[in-house]
FIMI-390941 format. One record per residue (C-alpha): residue in one letter; x, z, y. Coordinates in steps of 0.25 Angstrom, whole numbers, plus 5000, padded with zeros to 4 digits. Example, Ala and Ser with C-alpha at 12.3 -4.5 7.8 and 13.67 -1.06 7.14 Angstrom:
a504950314982 s505550294996 
***
This chain:
m454655024489 v453455004498 y452255084494 i450855114500 r450855254507 k449355244511 v448155154512 e447055174523 m445755104522 f444555084531 g443255014527 f443954944515 k442954924503 s442455054498 f443255134509 p442355164521 f442555144536 k443555254537 n445055274535 t445355294520 l446755334518 i447455334504 n448955384503 f449855334492 e451255384487 p452455304481 g452355274466 l451155244457 i449855264463 s448555294456 i447155284462 s445955344454 g444555364457 p443155334452 n442655194451 g442255134465 s443055234472 g443955124479 k445255134471 s445354984470 n444954974484 i446255044488 l447054934481 d446154824488 a446454894501 i447954884499 m447854734495 f446954714507 a447954784517 t449054704511 g448454564515 e447554524502 n446554424506 r445954394493 p444554464491 s444654454476 k445954534476 m445154654483 r443954634474 v442954574485 d442354444488 k442654434502 l443654514511 k442554574520 f442054654508 l443254734509 i442654804521 h441854924517 d440354914518 i440454774523 e438954744521 g438454874525 a438054934539 g438755074537 r439755044548 r439555014563 g440454914570 p441354814563 k441654824549 m443154814545 t444154864534 r445554914536 v446654954526 s448055004530 i449255024520 n450455104523 f451655064516 d452955154514 n454055074520 s455255174519 d456055064511 r455754954521 k455254864511 i454254814521 p455154754532 i454654854543 d455454964549 s454555074546 d454355174534 s452855144533 v452055014535 t450555004537 i449854874534 t448354874539 r447254764537 e445954764544 m444754664541 d443454654548 d442154604542 k442454464547 g443654454538 e444654474550 n445954544545 i446954614554 y448354664548 y449154774554 l450654814551 d450854954556 r449654944566 k450154804571 k449354684569 v450054584560 h449754454552 r449354464537 s450654374534 q451554484540 i450954594531 l451054504518 n452554464521 l452854614524 l452254654511 e452854544503 m454254584508 a453954724503 n453454674489 a452054724493 g451354604496 l450054544489 n450854474479 h451554604475 l450254684473 n449654684459 a448154724461 i447454734447 q445954744448 q445054834441 g444954804426 t446154714426 v446954814418 t445854834408 r445754684406 i447254664405 s447254774394 e446354684386 f447254564387 n448254514376 g449754514379 e449854374385 e448654394394 k449154534399 r450554464402 k449854354410 a448954464417 i450154544421 e450954424425 d449754394434 l449754534440 i451154534443 g451254394448 m452054324437 s451054214436 y451454164449 f452854144444 d452354074431 e451553974440 k452753944448 q453553924435 k452553834430 e452453754443 a453953744444 s454053694429 e453053584433 q453853554446 l455053534438 k454453444428 e453853354439 s455253354445 d455853314432 q454953194431 r455153154446 l456653174443 q456553064432 i455852974441 v456852994452 m458052964443 a457352844438 k457252784452 m458652834456 g459352704454 e458452624463 v458352734473 q459852744473 k460052594475 r459052594486 v459652714493 f461052634494 e460352514500 l459552604510 e460852684513 e461552554517 e460352504525 r460352644532 n461852634535 l461652504541 q460452554549 l461252674554 r462352584559 n461352494566 d460652624572 l461952674576 v462352544583 s460952534590 r461152674595 e462452644601 i462052514607 s460852594613 r461752704618 f462752604625 n461552534631 a460952664636 i462352704642 e462452574649 a461052584654 a461252724659 n462552684666 k461852574673 l460652664676 k461652764682 t462352664691 i461052604696 t460452744698 a461752784706 s461652654714 k460152674717 l460352824721 s461552774731 k460652664737 e459452754738 r460352854745 n460852744755 l459452694757 h458952834760 a460052854770 l459752724777 t458252754777 s458552894783 e459452834794 t458452714797 k457352814798 k458252904807 f458652784816 q457152744817 e456752874821 e457852884832 r457452744836 e456052784838 e456452904846 i457352814855 r456152714857 k455252834860 e456252884870 h456552744876 h455052724878 k454852854884 i456052834894 d455452694897 s454152744900 e454752854909 k455552754916 k454452664919 k453552774924 f454752824933 m454952684939 d453452674942 e453552804949 v454752754957 h454152624960 s452852684965 y453652784973 n454552674980 q453352594983 s452652714989 k453852754997 a454052615003 t452652615007 i452652755014 d454052715020 s453552585026 e452252655031 l452952775037 s454052685044 a452952605050 a452152725055 i453452795061 q453852665068 k452552645074 s452452785078 e453852785084 q453552655092 e452252715098 k453052845101 s454152765108 e453152685116 m452452815120 e453752875125 t454152755133 s452852745140 k452852895143 k454252885149 r453852765157 f452652835162 e453452955166 y454452865173 i453252805181 e452752945184 s454052985189 r454252865198 l452852875204 p453252985214 e454452915218 i453652785220 k452552865228 t453652925237 s454252785239 l452952725242 e452652835253 t454052815259 l453852665259 q452452685265 q453052765276 e454152665277 r453152545276 t452952535290 s454352545294 l454752445283 e453652345286 a454552285296 n455652275286 i454652225276 a454752085280 q456152095281 l456352165268 r455252095261 e456151995256 s457152105252 i456052175246 n455552055238 i457052045233 t457052185230 h455752185223 e456252065215 e457452145211 r456552265208 r455652175199 r456852125192 i457352265190 n455952315185 e455952205175 e457352245171 v456852395170 k455652345162 a456552265153 i457452395152 d456252475149 s455752385139 d457152395132 l457052545133 s455652545127 q456252455116 v457452545114 l456552665115 r455552605105 h456752575096 q457252715098 s455852765094 q455852685082 i457252735079 t456752875081 t455552855072 r456452795062 k457452905063 l456253005061 d455752925049 v457252915043 d457353065046 q456053095038 k456553005027 i457953075027 k457253205027 g456353165015 l457453105008 n458253235010 k457153315004 k457053224992 y458553224991 n458553374991 a457453384982 g458153284973 k459453364973 l458653494970 t457953424958 l459253364954 s459953494954 k458753554946 l458853444936 e460253464934 s460053614933 a458953584923 k459853484915 i460953584914 d459953694909 v459453594899 e460853554895 n461153704893 k459953724885 i460253604876 n461653654874 l461153794871 n460153744862 a461153644855 t462053764853 k460953844847 h460453724839 i461953714833 e461953864831 y460553864824 s460953734816 e462153804811 q461353924808 t460353844801 q461453774793 n462053904789 l460653954785 n460353824777 r461753844770 i461353994767 k459953944763 s460653844753 k461453954748 l460354044747 e459553944740 y460653914730 v460854064728 k459254074726 v459353954716 n460454014709 h459754154708 k458554084703 a459353994693 s460054124689 i458754194687 d458154084680 e459354064671 l459454214668 k457954214665 s458154094656 r459254164649 i458454294648 h457354224643 k458254154633 l458954284629 d457554354628 q457154244618 k458454254611 r458254404611 e456854394605 k457354294595 l458554384591 v457554504590 k456654414582 d457754364573 i458254504572 d456854554568 d456654434559 v457954444552 s457854594551 l456454584545 i457054474535 l458254564533 e457354684530 k456554594521 a457754544514 t458354674512 k457154734507 s456854614498 s458354614492 a457954714482 a456854624476 y457654494478 e458354494465 t457054514457 k456454394465 i457654314463 r457554344448 v456154304448 v456354174455 k457554144446 g456554154434 l455354094440 m455654014453 h456753944447 e456553824456 d456753904469 y457953974463 s458553844460 i458253794474 a458953914480 h460153904471 l460353754475 k460053784490 g461353864491 d462153734488 a461253634495 d462253564503 a463253544492 l462153504482 g461553404492 i460153474493 l459453434506 g458453544505 l457153584498 v455853504500 y455153614508 e456353624517 l456453484520 l455053464523 s454053534532 w452653534535 d451553594544 k450853724539 k449553654539 y450053554528 e450853654519 r449753674508 a449753524507 v451253504506 l451453614496 a450353564487 v450953424487 s452453464486 s452253594478 d453153544467 m454253484476 i454253574488 k455553644483 a456253524478 i457653504482 v457953374490 v459253304489 r459853174495 d459953084483 f459953074468 t461353094466 t461253234473 l460053254464 l460853234452 n462053324457 l461053434460 a460353424446 d461753434440 f462053564448 i460653624444 r460953594430 s462353654431 k461753784438 k460653784427 l459553794438 p458153784435 k457453654438 i457253604452 k456653484460 i457553384467 i457253274476 p458253164480 l457953104494 d458452964490 a457652954478 i456352974484 p455552844483 k454952784496 l453452804496 n452552714503 i451152774502 t449952724509 p449052844512 p447552824509 k446652774521 d445752884521 s445252954534 k445253094527 t446753094525 i447753164534 g448953084530 p450053084520 l450553224518 s452053174521 d451553154536 f451353304537 v452753344532 t453953334541 c455453324537 e456753254542 g456753104541 k457753104529 f456653184521 s455553094524 a455553024510 l455453164504 k454253194512 i453553064509 f453953084494 l453253214493 f452053194502 g451953054506 n451053014495 v450053134498 v448853124507 l448453244515 v446953264517 e446053374522 s445153404511 r445153414496 q444053304494 d444953204503 a446153244494 i445353214481 r444853084486 i446153034491 s446853084478 k445853004469 s446152884477 g447652894472 y448352974483 r448953114482 a448153204492 v448253344497 t447453424507 i447953514518 d447553634510 g448453604499 e447653534488 f448453414482 f447853304474 e448753204466 a448353064466 k447053034458 a446753184458 s447653194446 a448153334451 v447853444461 v448753544468 i448153654476 d449053724485 i448353854490 n449453944496 s450853894491 k452053904498 i453553894497 s453954024491 k454654124500 l455454164487 t455954014486 k456454024501 v457154154498 i457854094486 s458253974494 m458954064504 s459654154494 t459854154479 s460354294477 v460154434481 e461654424486 g461254304495 l460054384500 n460954504503 s461954414510 s460754354518 i460354504522 n461754534526 i461754404535 l460454444540 k460954574544 k462154514551 f461254414558 v460354534563 q461554604568 n462054474575 k460654464581 k460654604586 h461954584592 k461554454599 l460254534603 g461054644610 r461954534617 v460654464621 e460054594627 q461354624634 v461354484640 l459854494644 k460154624651 n461254564659 y460354444662 e459254534667 g460254604676 r460754474681 i459354424683 s459054544691 v460254524700 s459854374702 e458354414705 s458854514716 g459854404721 l458654304721 a457754394729 t458854424739 t459154274740 t457754244742 n457554344753 s458754294760 y458354154758 t456954184764 d457654244776 l458554124777 r457454034777 i456754104788 k458054104796 l458253954793 h456853924797 s457053994810 a458353924813 t457853794809 r456653814819 l457653854830 v458553734827 s457253644828 q456853714841 l458153694847 s458253554843 s456853524849 r457253604861 n458553524863 s457853394861 q456853434872 l457953484881 e458753354878 k457553274882 k457353364894 r458853344898 e458753194897 h457453194905 m458253284916 a459453194915 a458553074918 e457853154929 l459253204935 a459653064935 k458453014942 q458553134952 e460053104955 s459652954957 y458553004966 v459453094974 s460452984975 s459452894980 l458952994991 e460453014996 q460552864997 r459252845004 i459652965014 m460952895017 i460252755019 v459252815028 s460352895036 d461152765037 n460052675042 y459452775052 a460652845058 e461052885072 p461752755076 e460352685078 q459952795087 s461252785095 r461052645097 i459652665102 a460152775112 h461252685117 e460252575119 l459352665127 t460552715135 r460952575139 q459452535142 n459352665151 e460652635158 k460152495160 k458852545165 s459452645174 a460352535180 i459052445182 l458352565188 s459452595197 r459452445202 q457952465203 t458052585212 d459052515220 a458152405222 v456952495225 n457852565235 q458252435241 v456752395242 k456452535248 e457552515258 k457052385262 e455652425262 s455952545270 
***
């Protein structure tokens, strides 16, 4: 049994601001002392520490007057009081695994309270619940004030019995018994009304069931039609979507090809325009060159021809002058001989004059022939001079052409060598490009694999983390369930001893709850849908108003129809159970209540109660005709106007203010819920055994969860390590891939430049080959046109003319000799 070991007080009522410790022993305790020494204050301190908040119970007007010297100035700093109670818990009546439990309550001068359980801050409700489980709560403490015993001794027998029952709490059960009797009486009246209306309701129920069946069939057919229409539309949409996707892919492919062709066409146009411009420029240069060359050739030919002509004339004149010079001595000698012979010949002059004249005539004719021959010789020499000049010119041209030809051949060989070099570079770059492309493809494949591995690692890690998170939640839930069930099990085990007494008390006093618990065991067989408070729910804010309105019907049993009600009534009679309230759903009348048009109303109370759709009639039956308001004045005013009204604080006014129900702190008894769950000590013990098995099962599951968690943590460590390794490899691979891609791009660019250079060199090579071939043809033409046959012909002509001239000169010599002979 729980008992108080010691009480420690600080600044409580007559006890000053220092720790005052009082020790207790098991058994009967007596505290003695003079008046005003603080005996009653010890009991007040115990009630204060156990959560009592009513000042009158502790003989003060306000709680703050519990603080020692609250209105004095004897203490510096904030004033406060503290009381600690140490309970013996060796039998574990208080559901805490400790041999002693200390409950502490502190309160400051502002009225703020703090509760501690074994030095841990807790809520007041936890303290009250723990003490209630140990049968040491406020309701189990009987504090008899000073003078009460003296007054009781002066009472008569009936007054003493009543006072003692008030002290031990029996009056509470008497009030419950009276309230239950009133509820049973009212239920009987309502049952008579229900039975009177049953015939009409039953007939109407049949009609409504038929209409409902027709409506259900109609709804089913409508849903099927809608489903088939939806399936058809979905199929059409799927076909259209697939067609659309196919056409979009085709359009995208055609658009890409068109764009690619346009880009290629633009590039070809640019290259064509560039080639045309280069061709035009080259042709302009060739035309200018040809014009300049033709002009220079014509001027050079004219100058050379003129020079050769003048040179030939000079040579002819020189030779003529030398010939004349060579002839002068001979003529002089002849003249001297003739002069000597003149005298001897003067005789023969007459004789020979005629012969001389003939000879002179012959000589004149010979001279003319010589002049003609000299003229021909001069012409031949001039022609020879021209030929020579032209030959020199042709030699110069051939020499220049040979130089150009050699330079062209050299350039051609250089271009061929450069072209071969470029082609070798292109081939080498192409080979490297293929190697780097293959390497890039391999790297891309490795990159894809690494990305896939990386994604798998991340997915595995995320999945493992998700599983670990779920398992942590499951473990926390299991631990919480184990703790909660262990606490419940401990409470149930410790309460099992007192459970029989409570059941006997309940059977005698809470007959309605006992009957409900008895019937709940066979709820399905008896057609019980549930209790009113089980079928309806509400927000905590509106609990006072709901309990005030439905206090007499909150524990009523709800059945489906009136037939079930009659069968259930027969069962209750056969079992000789106490009276009970039953509500048949199909007998509930339909209420159509118009709420008052008042701005102060919140609305019908039924709007703030929730339930399943099939229990809406029950909700409206209980709360539909009750108006929810904020204040008491509004409730009274609306009640007087003919409506039932209730405030949020639980003050219920019947129509016309004919009756008032005030709900201060009522609630559905925990004892009722306990009875509803089990109707006997054996049932409780069976529940305890089930709970123990449940705890063992939960602990086994918790062990498995922890083992799986450990396994998952190892796997996630391996996956994270693999992810780190894969990330490093992926980073290195990206660097290599970037480098390889850059090299491939550079090789492609270089190859493109080399291709352009090769094309340019091919064009240059073709142009140079054409140029060399042209030079060869020109050299051949010049050589053919100005070769040795022309010179041979000139030489032959000169020989012929010289021979002819020699013959004529010989004739002339003969003629001269004849003239000399005759003259001599």
